[in-house]
BADOGU-866157 format. One line per 2 residues: number of its first residue (from 1); for each residue x, y, z of C-alpha. Coordinates in pm, 1 decimal. Each point is the difference from the previous one (the first is absolute). Last residue first. Example, Ala and Ser with C-alpha at 12.3 -4.5 7.8 and 13.67 -1.06 7.14 Angstrom:
2
2) 1367.0 -106.0 714.0 | -137.0 -344.0 66.0
This chain:
378
378) -629.7 471.2 -1268.5 | 291.9 192.2 -53.2
376) 168.6 -207.5 -237.1 | -14.1 -312.0 108.8
374) 374.5 -136.5 -39.1 | 31.7 -192.5 280.1
372) -127.0 -249.7 -189.4 | 202.3 46.1 -339.3
370) -144.2 -140.4 -296.7 | -89.4 334.2 -183.5
368) -203.0 -11.8 -344.4 | -296.6 259.2 125.1
366) 219.1 250.0 208.2 | -285.6 260.2 57.0
364) -42.5 -118.4 321.5 | -347.7 136.7 128.9
362) 50.6 319.3 199.0 | -169.5 68.9 395.4
360) 349.2 55.6 177.2 | 6.5 -185.7 346.9
358) -38.1 251.8 274.5 | -404.0 -12.7 -73.8
356) -213.8 341.4 -29.8 | -304.1 -5.5 184.7
354) -112.3 366.2 -4.7 | -37.4 1.6 -430.2
352) -106.7 -353.6 21.0 | -269.4 55.8 203.5
350) -161.6 305.9 -199.4 | 6.2 -215.0 -295.3
348) -210.9 -215.0 202.8 | -258.6 128.9 189.2
346) -258.6 3.4 -283.5 | 85.0 -379.1 -1.2
344) -45.0 -30.1 369.9 | -353.9 221.6 -4.7
342) -55.7 -249.8 -284.8 | 53.7 -282.0 197.5
340) 321.0 -194.5 -2.6 | -76.5 -247.8 252.1
338) 216.1 -59.4 211.8 | -155.5 223.4 282.3
336) -289.8 -217.4 -64.6 | 213.6 -289.8 128.8
334) 109.2 123.3 334.1 | -347.8 104.6 68.5
332) -122.3 -337.9 -36.2 | 226.6 -139.9 185.3
330) -39.9 218.6 264.5 | -353.2 -82.7 56.5
328) -178.2 65.8 283.9 | 181.6 320.3 102.2
326) 315.8 38.2 227.3 | 231.5 95.0 -224.6
324) -223.8 192.2 -271.9 | -137.1 361.7 138.9
322) 213.0 -0.1 353.7 | 338.8 -116.6 -154.9
320) -76.1 210.7 -327.9 | -23.6 291.9 264.4
318) 296.5 -48.1 166.6 | 211.1 -62.8 -309.2
316) -124.1 357.6 -106.0 | 71.2 125.2 327.7
314) 355.0 -158.8 -15.0 | 54.2 136.3 -353.6
312) -215.2 -9.1 -288.5 | 166.3 130.3 -257.2
310) 210.8 -321.2 -83.5 | -236.1 -223.6 52.7
308) -190.4 173.5 -311.5 | 303.8 -34.4 -238.1
306) 34.6 -356.2 114.1 | -357.1 -67.3 -69.0
304) 3.0 138.3 -341.2 | 316.7 -230.8 -71.1
302) -201.4 -253.4 163.3 | -294.5 1.0 -252.2
300) 285.7 23.9 -273.8 | 165.4 -346.1 144.5
298) -364.1 -206.8 -18.6 | -107.5 178.2 -318.8
296) 323.1 -152.9 -143.6 | 53.0 -306.0 91.0
294) -219.1 -211.0 -211.0 | -59.0 233.0 -363.3
292) 334.5 135.1 18.1 | 178.6 -322.6 137.5
290) -139.8 -162.2 -319.0 | 43.5 273.0 -272.3
288) 364.6 72.5 129.1 | 50.9 -389.8 -56.7
286) -47.6 9.5 -365.8 | -165.2 -347.0 -74.5
284) 220.2 -236.8 -120.8 | -145.0 -307.5 152.9
282) 245.0 -143.8 196.4 | 189.3 287.0 25.8
280) -252.1 230.2 111.1 | -175.0 -258.3 240.0
278) 364.6 -0.1 161.1 | 6.3 361.3 37.6
276) -393.9 -29.3 140.4 | 122.9 -246.2 276.4
274) 272.7 210.4 106.4 | -207.4 344.0 31.0
272) -282.8 -244.1 191.6 | 313.0 -65.3 287.5
270) 113.7 346.3 -7.3 | -389.2 158.0 52.3
268) -55.0 -262.8 268.2 | 347.4 61.5 173.5
266) -81.3 397.2 10.3 | -125.3 121.7 342.0
264) 170.8 289.0 -19.7 | -283.7 173.3 176.4
262) -81.3 329.3 -223.8 | 203.6 -81.3 -290.3
260) -92.0 -360.0 -28.5 | 308.4 -156.9 -203.5
258) 84.2 -40.9 -401.5 | 257.5 198.0 -40.9
256) 140.5 -190.7 -269.3 | 339.1 -140.7 160.8
254) -261.6 -26.4 299.6 | -169.0 -293.8 -142.8
252) 56.4 -83.1 -362.3 | 191.7 179.9 -332.9
250) -60.6 -189.6 -326.2 | 292.4 -47.0 -234.3
248) -12.2 204.8 -324.1 | 199.4 295.9 98.4
246) -95.9 30.1 366.5 | -359.1 -46.9 -44.6
244) -248.8 132.4 258.0 | -110.8 258.3 -208.2
242) -106.0 430.4 134.3 | 69.3 -184.5 341.7
240) -239.6 48.3 311.0 | 204.2 55.2 254.5
238) 116.1 -128.3 402.5 | 337.3 -122.1 84.4
236) 11.0 -176.3 371.4 | 297.6 7.9 218.5
234) 66.1 -262.6 282.5 | 122.7 1.9 338.1
232) 163.9 -223.5 244.5 | 118.2 36.1 368.7
230) -30.8 -318.6 250.9 | -111.3 -15.4 348.0
228) 68.0 -260.6 237.6 | -323.5 1.0 183.6
226) -292.8 262.2 -15.9 | -220.7 92.0 195.6
224) -250.2 268.2 -118.8 | -245.4 50.9 284.3
222) -262.0 101.6 -291.6 | -53.4 398.6 64.1
220) 314.4 109.3 169.2 | 202.3 -257.5 -144.7
218) -112.1 65.6 -339.0 | 0.2 379.4 14.6
216) 405.9 -4.6 104.9 | 100.8 -256.8 -247.5
214) -187.4 220.3 -233.4 | 210.7 356.8 125.8
212) 341.1 -243.3 -26.4 | -60.8 -100.7 -371.2
210) -134.3 364.0 -76.6 | 310.6 97.3 141.3
208) 228.6 -228.7 -178.2 | -130.9 80.5 -284.6
206) 53.7 369.8 -24.3 | 195.7 -33.8 -321.0
204) -332.4 -112.4 -146.6 | -225.3 246.2 82.8
202) -237.7 -66.6 -277.4 | -239.6 -301.4 -93.2
200) 64.4 -191.4 279.7 | -103.1 -324.5 151.4
198) 122.8 -43.3 351.3 | 55.0 -353.6 162.4
196) -83.5 -276.9 216.8 | 19.5 -352.7 -142.9
194) -76.4 -290.3 242.3 | 42.0 -360.5 128.8
192) -146.1 -213.0 252.4 | -249.3 -188.6 -242.7
190) -81.8 326.0 -226.8 | 29.8 366.3 105.9
188) -36.7 320.2 -223.9 | 87.8 324.5 131.1
186) -66.6 300.1 -241.4 | 58.9 358.0 -52.0
184) -147.0 207.6 -259.5 | 122.6 225.1 -258.7
182) -20.6 379.4 -115.7 | 287.8 29.6 242.6
180) 32.1 -303.2 256.2 | 50.2 54.0 381.3
178) -146.9 386.5 17.1 | -172.8 -43.4 -329.9
176) -228.6 -230.5 218.7 | -235.6 -240.0 -152.7
174) 55.3 -291.9 271.3 | -10.2 -386.2 -118.1
172) -83.1 -319.0 207.5 | -24.8 -383.6 -87.2
170) -62.6 -282.2 188.6 | 157.5 -311.3 144.3
168) 17.1 -20.5 393.2 | 350.2 176.3 127.5
166) 283.7 -234.8 154.4 | 225.6 139.8 -282.0
164) 300.0 -78.7 -236.3 | 145.4 279.2 -210.0
162) 13.6 154.7 -300.2 | 68.2 411.8 -25.4
160) -71.4 332.1 -150.6 | -27.4 158.9 -344.8
158) -232.7 29.2 -335.0 | 113.4 241.4 -217.7
156) -235.4 183.5 -269.8 | 137.5 110.9 -370.3
154) 323.2 -191.4 58.3 | 103.4 -61.1 -379.8
152) 83.0 -297.2 -185.2 | -224.2 -263.0 154.0
150) 27.7 -343.4 -131.4 | 187.4 -243.1 -244.8
148) -282.9 -122.2 -186.8 | 103.3 19.2 -378.0
146) -168.8 -238.7 -230.8 | 157.2 -174.0 -261.8
144) 36.9 -101.9 -378.4 | 334.8 -39.7 -133.3
142) 277.2 278.1 35.1 | 27.9 70.0 327.4
140) 312.6 85.6 182.1 | 139.9 24.8 318.4
138) -270.0 -220.8 203.7 | 182.3 11.1 332.7
136) 47.2 -353.6 133.8 | 23.5 -64.3 371.2
134) -277.7 -250.4 -0.9 | -102.6 -181.3 -338.8
132) -344.1 -138.3 -31.3 | -51.2 -235.1 -257.6
130) -384.2 -55.6 -19.4 | -119.4 -361.5 -21.2
128) -360.5 27.8 103.5 | 109.3 -152.2 358.0
126) 290.7 317.4 -3.6 | -299.6 282.4 -68.0
124) -192.4 -166.9 263.0 | 254.5 4.7 284.8
122) 94.1 370.9 -91.7 | -343.6 130.4 20.1
120) -24.3 -177.4 366.3 | 349.8 103.9 111.0
118) -103.8 364.5 -121.2 | -302.2 18.9 181.3
116) 156.2 -154.9 319.2 | -106.0 -287.8 191.9
114) 373.6 -117.6 26.2 | 244.0 253.7 -33.1
112) 145.5 160.2 -293.6 | -154.3 352.4 65.4
110) -334.2 179.7 20.9 | -314.9 -106.0 277.2
108) -325.5 8.7 -81.2 | -311.5 203.7 205.8
106) -305.5 -63.9 -187.3 | -208.9 345.3 -62.3
104) -347.0 122.5 57.7 | -119.0 -328.9 129.5
102) -371.1 -58.0 -85.7 | -263.6 107.9 319.5
100) 175.2 317.6 47.7 | 119.0 200.0 324.4
98) 228.4 278.6 54.6 | 12.6 157.0 358.7
96) 51.8 365.9 -20.8 | 309.1 98.6 314.8
94) 25.1 351.8 86.2 | 338.2 108.7 37.5
92) 20.2 321.1 -136.9 | 168.4 -76.8 -295.6
90) -285.2 -198.6 -99.3 | -9.0 -392.3 90.1
88) -88.5 -323.5 -210.3 | -88.5 -320.5 141.4
86) -61.4 -358.2 -122.7 | -224.1 -220.6 -142.0
84) -83.9 -256.6 -298.1 | 374.9 -101.2 6.6
82) 50.5 -309.4 -214.1 | 357.3 -179.7 44.0
80) 114.8 -111.4 -312.6 | 313.5 -252.8 24.9
78) 97.1 -40.1 -345.1 | -146.3 -393.9 -163.4
76) -207.4 305.1 -252.1 | 92.2 -179.1 -326.1
74) -2.7 222.0 -303.0 | -239.0 -61.9 -313.7
72) -109.1 329.4 -25.6 | -355.9 -153.2 99.4
70) 185.1 -93.7 350.7 | 135.1 342.5 37.6
68) -345.9 146.3 11.7 | -129.7 -198.1 222.6
66) 270.0 49.2 242.7 | -96.6 385.2 -58.7
64) -370.2 -67.0 91.6 | -247.0 115.5 -293.8
62) -174.9 314.2 47.1 | 312.8 197.3 -121.8
60) 259.1 275.1 144.4 | -39.6 -165.2 342.5
58) 153.8 -263.7 57.5 | 357.1 144.6 100.1
56) 305.5 -219.1 40.9 | 162.6 188.4 310.2
54) 362.8 -73.4 67.0 | 212.5 -149.2 283.4
52) 400.1 -0.2 -108.2 | 148.0 -298.8 99.6
50) 336.6 150.9 -165.2 | -135.4 215.4 -294.2
48) 288.7 30.2 -196.7 | 70.0 -418.5 10.3
46) -357.8 -49.0 -234.6 | 173.6 -274.9 -177.0
44) 307.5 -59.9 104.9 | 350.9 48.5 -123.3
42) -98.7 338.6 -140.1 | 78.9 65.0 -386.1
40) -300.2 -165.2 -90.5 | 18.3 -124.3 -338.1
38) -330.0 -232.2 -145.9 | 39.5 -218.3 -279.6
36) -343.5 -134.4 -164.7 | -102.7 -266.8 -241.6
34) -345.0 28.1 -129.7 | -238.4 -266.8 59.0
32) -320.7 244.0 95.6 | 48.9 -75.1 355.8
30) 381.5 89.8 0.6 | -112.5 333.6 -212.4
28) -229.8 64.4 317.3 | 205.5 -101.9 300.8
26) 276.3 232.8 -201.2 | -220.6 291.5 10.0
24) -98.1 -35.9 376.0 | 368.2 -47.4 73.6
22) 79.7 290.2 -140.0 | -269.1 179.6 178.8
20) 54.3 -102.4 382.1 | 357.6 27.2 5.8
18) 251.2 -201.6 -213.1 | 159.5 249.5 -224.8
16) 106.8 4.6 -377.7 | -189.0 -199.0 -213.0
14) 131.3 -222.7 -284.5 | -257.1 -172.7 -262.9
12) 122.8 -305.4 -122.1 | 149.8 35.1 -393.2
10) -280.2 -186.2 -232.4 | -259.2 -278.8 47.5
8) -183.2 154.0 246.6 | -237.1 203.4 -197.0
6) 145.2 329.0 44.6 | -97.9 315.2 -149.3
4) 132.9 336.9 -39.3 | -120.9 314.6 220.9
2) -228.9 228.8 -118.9 | 133.7 366.2 63.2
């Protein structure tokens, strides 16, 4: 459904949510001279992440991720630690050294503090004149706007601890269903602080057991030491929507389901979707057409990857690590995994049947609804 065009001389565009997708949309609109008001229900930007370390993936494009963001008009003044080397383990504790010339990902911090991704995007938005209202839940949206309120279901959870440590910077991952069913456990260390979590795609009711096993495994394999550990968890919602509109308003980021269904590296997809939604408002282009052209192929490939990964089990994870992780070009291997090649196109109907998001995949048919929280079943 085409959205309404707004050229900066009508009502301000209202955005529900000040995450990366919402702020990227606000920045794009403000750079074009549009008045923007962002409503954030929490008291600070990125409040739910509490200093979480996350990976800004650098493998789905040949172009460096930070260059991609700059070309989208976004400042990259946040702390972004490039990681080229790391270690992955299989369920039997065998180590696979992952080494690449270019960064595999950039470790970034999420939350309201200095140097975080969220704070950097907020600062750029404010400098461009965007009005950001905290503790403000947008109840009705009658004029032009964008919905960026975050995940609406839990298709995966990542739960564990934030902590302080004397360990050196690095990243480690374990592919073992006994620690993270159909997912992976990870340990990220940067500048004396760390995040350790089990990222699981099933078994949510046993999350405490999986977290305990994850801690024990990293203590055994890496000598993990934690000071002042603080529990933390988050959810991921992955789906490819029939339409990314709620009524006549674009949905962006995880509210639309835009995520990497395989590993959960969704920040780039969220940011890109925010930029595309803003462009649709500025130009009158159909937002569904924009995101389906720019984002859908990668998302479809990730659904096929998720369906295949869920079948592998521990022996299959070991085979993948042996074949690809310790090779000469792991970044290239990952990039090829996210191409919608003809074999993946053929597997797509099967993958869609096998992988079902916990969120109902139906487009909102309330075309004239102005209520932000009436999102149909989208």
